[in-house]
N, C-alpha and C positions, 0 to 999 in steps of 0.2 A: 560686543563687537559692533561694527557699523559696516553694512554691505550695500545699503541704498539710502539715498536722501533726496530732499527736494530743495529747490531754490526758485521761487516764483516772484520775489521782490524785484522791482525794476532796478537796473544797474545804477541809474542816477541817485536813487534813494540809498542804495548800498554805499555809493561813493561818499555821500554826505554822512551816513551813519558811522562808517568806519574811517572817516577823516582822510579820504584818499585824494591825492593830487593827480594831475594828468600824467600819463605815461604808462609804462608797463610793456611786457614783451610777450605777445602783443597786449596792448591795453584792452581790458575786458569791458571798458565803458562803451556802451552802445552796441556791444556784440552779444550780450547775454539775452537769451530768450527764456520764458518760463519753463522750468524743468520740474516734472513731477515724479521722475523715476531715474535719478542719476545712478549709474552703475560703474563698477571698477573698470579701469583702463580708459574711461572717457575724460575729456577735458573738464576740469572743475574750477570754479572761481575761488581765488585765494587772495589774501592780503599779506604782504610782507613789508618790511622796513626798506625804504629807499636808501641810496648810498650817502645821504646827508649825515647819517650816524656812522661813526668809525666802524669799519668792518662790514658795512652794507655791501650788497652785491655790485660788482663792477660792471655787470651787463645791464644795469638799469639806467634809463635816461633821466629819471627824476633827480632833482637837486636836493630834496629833503622830504621827510614825511613818509606816509604809507602809499603803496601802490596796489592797485587791483589788477590782477592778471590771471590768465588761465594756466593751469598745470595739469599734467597727466596724472590721474589717480592710480597710484601703485608705484611706490618709490623704487627707482632703479639705482642701485649703488654706483658710485663713480667707477668702481673697479670691476663691474659686471662685464662679462664677455658677451652675454646675450640679454636682450631686453625682457625676455619671458620671466625672469626672476621677479620683475616688478608686479606681475599678475597676482602673486600671492603675498605681496607686501603692501596691502591696502591699509592694514592696521598695525600699530605697534603697541605693545603692552607698556603702560606708563611705569610699572614696577621694575622693569628690566631694560628700559630704553637706553639708559646711560651706559649699559654694559655690552650691548650687541654691536658687532662690527659694522653692520649696515646703517645703524642709527646713531651711534655715539657721537660722531662728528657733526651731523646735522642737528642733533639735540643741543650741542654746545654752541653752534654758530649759525645754523640755518633753520630758524623756526618761523612758522607762518600761522595764519588763521585760515582754515578751510570754511568757506561761507555757506550757510544753509539756513533754511527756516523751518525744517522738520526732517525727521528721519524715520526709518522703519526698523522694527524688530519682529522676529517670528517666535511665537509661543508654541511649544510642543503640547499637543493635546491628544486624546485618544483617537480622534478622528483625523489627525494630521496637524500640520503647522498652520497656526492662525496668525496672519500679519496684523500688526498694529502700527498706526501712524502716531508719532510722538512729537511734541512741539512745546514751546514755552507758552505759559498761560496768557501772556500778553500778545501772542501771535506776531512776534517781531523776529527779525533775523538774528542770528548768533554766529559765533565763531568756534568751530572745533579746534582744539589744539593740534597743530600740524607740524610736520617736518618736511623740508624740501631739499632736493638734490639736483645736480646737473650731471648728465651722462653723454659722452661723445659716441654717436653711432657711426657705423659704416654706412655708406650710401644705400646699400641694399637692405639695411635694417629698418629704414624709415617706413617702408610699406608694411612691415611686420607689426609695427606698433601703432599704426594709424587707427583711430577709434572708429568703430562701426558707424557708418552714416556721417562721419565727420572726417574728411580727408586731411584736415589740418592737424598737425602735432605741435604742441607748445614747444617752441625752440628759443634759445637765447641767441644773441647776435652772432656768436661764433659757431652756431649750428649744433649746440648741445641740447638734448631733451631736458626739459624742466619737469620734474615729477614730484609727487608728494605722498605722504601717508598720514593717517589720522590716529591719534593716540586714544587708547581705551583704558577704562578703569572699572572697578566694581560697580554694579548697578546700585542705584539709590533705592529707597523703600518703595517708591511707586513702581519702578520697573522690575524689581526683583522677581515678581511672579511671572513676568514675561520672558526675561533673559537674565543671566547672571552677570553680564558685562554690558557696558554702555560706552559711547564715545565721550571723551572729555570735552565738556562745554565750558569755555573760559568766561567767567564774569567780566563785564566790561572794565572794571577797575584793574584787572590783571593784564589787559591787552598790551599796554606799553612795556611792562616788564617782560612779557613773553616774546615780544617782537624785537626787543633791544639786543643786538648781537654782542654788546659789551657785557651782558649778564651771562656768565658761564658757570655759576655755582650750581652743580647738579642737585645738591640738597635743597637749595632755595627754590629752584625750578620745580623740583618734585613736589614741593608743598602746594603748588598751584594746580595739581593734577587729580584732585579728588572728585567724587561724584557731585554733579550739580544738584542744588537743593530740590527735593521732591515736591515741596509745596509751591514751587514756581514753575512746575511743568504740568502738562496734561497729555492725554492719549485717548485714542478711540480705535476700535477694530475696523479694519477695511477688508475688502474682498481680495481674493487671490488674483484678481486682475493685475495687481502690482508684481506678482511673481515673475512675469515675463518682462525683461528689460526693454523690449521693443514697445511695450505699452507705456507711453510717456504722455499722459493726459490727466485731466482733472479727476477722472473717475478713480484714479489710484488712491486719492485721499478722501473719497466720500465715505462717511460713516456707515457701518453696518448697524441697523437699528435693532437687530436681534441680540446683540451683545453689548455689554457695557463694562467699563473698567471702574473699580472702586478705588478712589483716592485714599491716601493714608489718613486724612482727617475723618473719613467715614468709619474707620475702625472703632471709634468710640461708640458707634451705634450697633456694633456687632457684626458688621460686614467684613468679609475677607476675600481679597483677590477678585479677578475677573469673574463675572457670573453670567449664567445663561438665562436670558429672558424667555418667557413663553413665546413659541412661534405662532400659536393659533389662539 
């Protein structure tokens, strides 16, 4: 699963990396600040296809290409009566996403990239849950496979879904809330000792296919949703400072020197899984 992640890359760099044009609802360019502990229900940076492609969103001001905008993390289905359903719809299993009523239409027509440069998973241990910070070995941003949706609230429901500390709620021009979910898959070899699931990270060569609303072959799309290669990722344990969503600072990603994680390549030397280093 994916319950917390980071995005510290400047928005102008993101716009260039993800080939983003001006625009968005609202445009996230210039609005994003470094985030070290992004939590569910908060606004998150996403990339979606502008209306230049057939089937693109009609509420986008872009003429073509990709746009960078904020969405509420936790997908609210268009048919929902209350927004609280989105609080538990932060992740969607890639194996069943084409079948679930809340996800099957967004999976067919409304796909996006949820932008991050790292994420957290918690490993169960005898002494409690140990958080790990996970990232690409080149320390570059990446896109989780995401789905997005629009939902029309009553006026009195906007206060209910406002993010803590962020009174703004991502809205389309007609007043609908724009929300998203992150797809998950089986963990790769590196993460398997930490957690049995991981978010789907899409390789750059698959971005155009994923974002293209004209691609609606569920089988072909499903082939894009496997685990990201373990040898292109890295991880280190961090302190439980990250456990509290209010803690949104660089301390969240600082390595714990007393623990280390063994990468898959190390297994040839007889090492297995995360190990405890001597404390004294």
